[in-house]
N, C-alpha and C positions, 0 to 999 in steps of 0.2 A: 247736627250735619253730620255725615260721617267723615269727611276728611279732618271736621275740626276733632272729631272725637280722635281718629288718627294722630293728629297732633300734638293733643294733649296727652297721650299715650307713649309717643316718642320723647316727650317733653321731660317725662318721668323716668327714664332711661336715663343711670349713672355717669354714664360717658357720652359725652357729644363733642364734636370736632368741628371745626371747618376745614371742607379739604375738595378737590376740584373732581375725586371719584366717590361717587356715592358708596357707601358700605353700610349697613343695615344686620346688628347682631341681637342677640339677644338680651344684651346691658350695654348697646353703645352705637351710636348711629355717627355717621362722617358725612357731609354732604356741601355742597354752596348751595344759593339759594336757586338755581335752575334744578340742581340734580333731586331738590328736597319736593317741587313741584313734580319731576318726574317722576319718583317714587309713590308720590299720594297716588298720579295718575296709575302707573302701574296695579298699584295695590286694591284700586277700585275698577281694575278692567276699563280704563277710559281711553280710546284712541291717544294717540300721542299728538303733541300741535303739531300740523304740515306732515305728519308720519313719520316727523326723525326721530333715530334711535337714541340721539342725546341732544333734545331742544336746549337753546340757550337762553338766557335772560332777553335777547334781542327778539328770539323766534315767541316766546310767550307776548312780550309787548306788540308784535306785529301783528298777532293774534288778536288781542286787546283791544289794537287799535281799528280794526275792522267791524268787531261786535260789539264795544262797549261803550261806556260812558266819561267823562270827565268833570259830571256835575258832582260836587261832594254831598246833596241832598239823597244821591241814587246811591251812594257807598255803603253796603252794607256787611255784617257779618258774613265769612263764607265767600266773599270775593277777591279775587285775584285781582292784583293791582300792581303794574310795572312800568319802569321807565326807560329809555335805552340812551346810549351814546349815537350820536349823528357818524363821527367817525371809529370804525371797530378795530378795535386793535387784532393783532394776529392771535394773540394768545390774551388771557386776563379776563377780567370784566367787559361783558359788551353792554351792562345795565343792571338793570334789577327787578326782582318779582318777588312778590309775598303775597301771604292772604291775611286778608281784614278778619279780626278776631273782635270788634268792638264798633261801635256808632261812634261816628266822629262828634267829640265837643269839643266846642269853640272856646278857645282860650285867650283870643284876642281879636283885634277886628281884621275879619278874612282869615285867621289862621284858626286850626283845627289839630288835636291832636287826636290820635287814635292808634289803637293796641292792635300789634301784627303779632303773627308768626312770621320767623323767616330764619334762613341762616346765612350768617354773614361774616366777616373779620372783625364786625366792631363785636360784635356779640360771642364771637368764638365758636359758632355752631348754632344749632336750633337754639331759639330763646324766644321768648313772650316776652316783647316789650312796646315803648311808645315812638312813635314817630310823628313830624309836624307838616301837614300839608297845607300848603300856602294857596287862596283861592281869589280871582278875581272876580266879580259879579256870578259866584257861585260855581265859576270853573276850577278846577286845579290847575295851578301853573306851575308849584314849585315843591320842592320838598325838604325840611329839614331832618336827614336820616341819622343822625348822630345827635343827640340831646346834649350832650357834652359839647358839642363843637356850636360855634354860631352860623359857619357856613350854610347857606340856602340852594340850593340847585335850584334853577330856573328852569324848567322841563314839561313838553305834554306829557301826561300824565293819564292813564286810561283804566278802566276796572269793569270786571263783571261778575257773576258768578261763576264757580269753576265747576258747581253741577247743578243740575235742573234747567238749564237754560235752553233756548231753542235753538240757536247756533252748535251746530257740528266743534268739538275739540280739533277734527284732523283737517276740516278745509275752510273754517269760519264762514261759511254758508247755511241756511237755513236747512233742518234735517231733513224737511221734504225734497231739497234742491242738493243733498249732500254730494261732494265732487270728487270724494276719497278715493285713492287709486288710481283716477284717471291721468295724474300728472304727478312724476317722481321729483324729487327736490334734485337741481343738479349739484352735484358736487364743486363748482367753481363759483365764483362771485361774480357779478358786472359792476361795469362803473358807468352805472345810472341812475338818476333819482327820480322820483316821482313828486310834482307840486299838484296836488290834489284840492279842489273846491269842498269846502266842508260838506255842502249838500249831495256830494256823489258816495261819502262813507255810510257805510251800511246798506246799501242798495244790492240788492241780491243780484242785479245784472252787471255790478259793476266788475269788469274784467281785472280790475288791480288783486280782486282775489286771484285770479289764475296767475299772474307775474306774483304775487306772494307764495301761489304752491311751487312755482318752478324756484324760486329765490326767494326762501324765507328769509332773508336779512336785506332784503333790499331796502332804502329809507325809502319813506311816502311821509311826505311833509302837507299838512292839512292847514289850509286856510286861504284867505286870500291876498295876503300882504307877505312878503317874506323879504329874509334879511338877506341880502347880496354878500355879507362877510362869510356866509356859511358853505359859498360856492365859488372858492377863489379862482379856480381853473373849472372853467365850464361853458358848454355849447347848448345851443336849445334846439329842441327836434322842432321842426318848422315845415306846413306845409309849403311845397316848392311853389306853386300858383298864388299864393297869397301874395296882397299888393303891397304889403306892409315890410315883407321878408328884402334879405338885402340880396341884392345882386352880383355882388361882388364875393360872395362866401366861396371858400375851398370846396371841393369835394368831400362827402363824408370820410371817406378812406384816409384822408390827411388827420381826421380829427380824433378818429374813436380811440386812438392809444394813448393821447395824452390829456383829452378833455375827460371831464364829467360832462355826460349826457344829461339833459333836463328834461324832463317830460310833463305837460300838462293835461292833468286828468280833469275831463269834464265837459259837457256839452260845447258846441261853439262859440254861444253867447258869454256862457263863462268863463271859457279859455279867455277870448278877449276881453273881458273885465279884468282877468287877472293880468293880462299884457298891459293893459290901461294905468293899473294899480301898482305896475313895476315897472319903469321903463327901463329900471336894469337889464331886466330881461331881454328886452328887444336891441338891446347895444351888445350883445353877445355875439359870439361867431354862432351862424345857423347850420344847420346839417338837415339836407332834404331828404326825404326819402322817395322812392319808386317802386310804390306797390303793383305788381303785375297783374292783378284782378281790383275787384271792386272788396270793398270792405265785406267780410260774413259776420257784422255785427247786426242782425236780421232782427232786434229789437228795438232800434233806434234809429231815426233818420240820419243819415249821413249827407253832408252840405255837394260834396262832387266826388267824383271817380278816383279823385286821388286822398279823400280822406280814409283814414284809417280809424281803428278803436285803439285804446291805449294798449290793450293786450297785441295787437297787431304791429303799432309801433315799435315798441320793445321786442317784441321778436324779431321783424326784419332791421332793428337797428343792432342788433346784439349777433343776428344770425342764427339763431335759434328754432329750428324748425318743429322738433316737438314743441315748443311751446306756440309757435303759429296753428298748430295742426289741433291746437286743445278746443279753440276757439268755437268749429263747427259743432261737434259733438254735445260741446256746453249749450250752445243755442236751441240745438235739435232737442235737447232736454226741457229747456226752458219754454219750447213752441210746445210739447208734447203734454206738460203742466198748464198752460194756456189754454189749449184746446187748438187743434188744425182748422178749424172751423173760423174761429176767433182771428187765427193770426191771418188767414185769408181777408176777413173781412177788415180789419183796420190795418193791417201793414199793407194791401194790393198796391198800393200809391206812392210806396217805397222807391226809391232809385235801386235798394240793394234788395229788393224782395223776389224772393225764391220759391215759387209753390211747389 
């Protein structure tokens, strides 16, 4: 594999160090973990993650979360592997990203030792070393990053091949549906997190990929049950006409500055299940949106005129017209791939059908 060969070449350099700004010379390499992956991508002429000039660890994690696996038996040499911090610091580490160099070796019940290339403070720059991955029912749920310490970080971890995969490195969509260049990443961040049903992950039509193209560091949590402690000051984005919503909620304008908005991503049935399994969500203050038109999510059935896709709800909640405008051309591209005759036949009965 080209990138493993490159890493072995760089590993042989006499001078290696950890640095926030990557520098490669004939006899030296200085980088942090994300800088190392960016240097590999640049050398191999791969598009950068989300089109960013300097991706950080959180950006690689968000890419892997869309396309990758969290199953230990799928972990192979050459895979990128990453985790992230939920609360991002203004500077410093946002998580960690590395390249797998060996097959996972079981060393205890649910514990696997894996040889990796990475550039970290632990190793003082690029190194080939071992880490431990901790699993439950074959799914990776934690990492012991420094084998000289006992600390185990419990967190979501995803992995995927850096080269040769079917997904675009720039937009996390299948290459035949590549959306690179359609959305430019915003300079600002938004105080919004997505709670996503796990069956929505890795769907070509998932509009979370559009949200990530616009806000590559956004927090997306996959699951059906979520820990309320991770969202101490939150408000729930919720359809205004739902019978379960609180009638005494203050208007959205009073919440956006002080609350982290939580957006549930899934079909209406899956969203209802998440609410049922997480009663704390229904106890949150609620923010209702008032769309000016029926959803442009043309390839999914909407339950009513007020129902929006995740990307439309996000765009309306944060006032991002650029993000809102990205859905229609994205849908038109998918319809073109599907075939307009097929679209006409299969979707003409949808409330939001547009010939």
